[in-house]
N, C-alpha and C positions, 0 to 999 in steps of 0.2 A: 723055958718057962711056958709050957703050954697052958692055955686057959686064962692067961693073964691079960690077953688083949694086946700084948706087945708084938710088934712085927719083928721078924727075923731079918738080919742083914741091914745094909744101908738103906736109908730113905732119902729121896731128893730133898734138898733144903726147902724148896718152895712148898712141897707137900707137908713137910714137918711144920713149917711156919704157919701155913693155912690151918692145920689141925690145932696148933697151939692157940691161934687167934680165936678159933671157934670155941675151944674148951674154956677160954678165959672170958667169953662173952663179949668180945670186942668187934665181931663182924659188923653188927649194925652201926655202932659209932664210927667205925672206919669207913663204911660205905657212905654214911651221911657226910663225913668230912670230905670225902672224895667228891661228892656232889657240889659242896660249897667251893672247893678249890678248882673244879673243872667247869665252872659256870660259863666262862667265855667259850670254851670248846663246844658246849651244848647249845648256846644261844647265838653265838657269833659275836664279832667285835663290836658292831654297831649297837646291839642291844646291851652288851656288857658295859658299854660306856655310860649308859643311862640307868643301870640297875645294879643293885648289890644284894646278893643272897646273904641273909643274916643268920638264919638258924632253921633247923628242922625239929618240929615238935609233933610227936605222934603221927608221923607221915605227912605233915603239912609243912611245906617250905614257905618261909616268910621272906619276901623280897622287897627291898626299898627301891622305889622307882622315882626318878627325878621330876617327873611332870605328869599331870592328869592325862594328856593325850597319849603318852607312852604307856601309862597304866591301862588305858582302854585298849590300846593295841595289843599289849601282852595278855590281857584278859581274853581277848579273842583267840590268841595262840596258845592258851593254857594247855589244852589237851596235847598239842604237838610238842610243847616243851616238856611236859611230863613224860611222854613217850620217849623222847630223845634221852632224857636223864636216866630213865629206868633201863633203856636199851644199853646205854653206855655202862651202867652199873651192873648189868647182868641179873638184876633182881628188882623187885618193887621196893624202892627206897622212898619215893614220893608218891602220895595218893592225891594230893591237892596242892595248889599254890595260892597264897594270899599276897596280892600285890598291894603295897602301901605307898 
């Protein structure tokens, strides 16, 4: 079937799955979900005990923080946290963080 865009022969499962996810438009939602579920890995145990990532809307991550002093501390570390999140994701998932 030349010209149909189909590959000949076997395709690695990971490649096929990645292609299917991209075609279905699920890449962004899955990357956002990964950010929310890997919060502790990105910020560490101490910060994850006082903060909960809630959602991502238009590249803005909303994070509930247990106290004003911690909100101030995390606001100072905003750029560092964004860099860690996006590096782990391998793409820009988060452009900003709102600590509440």
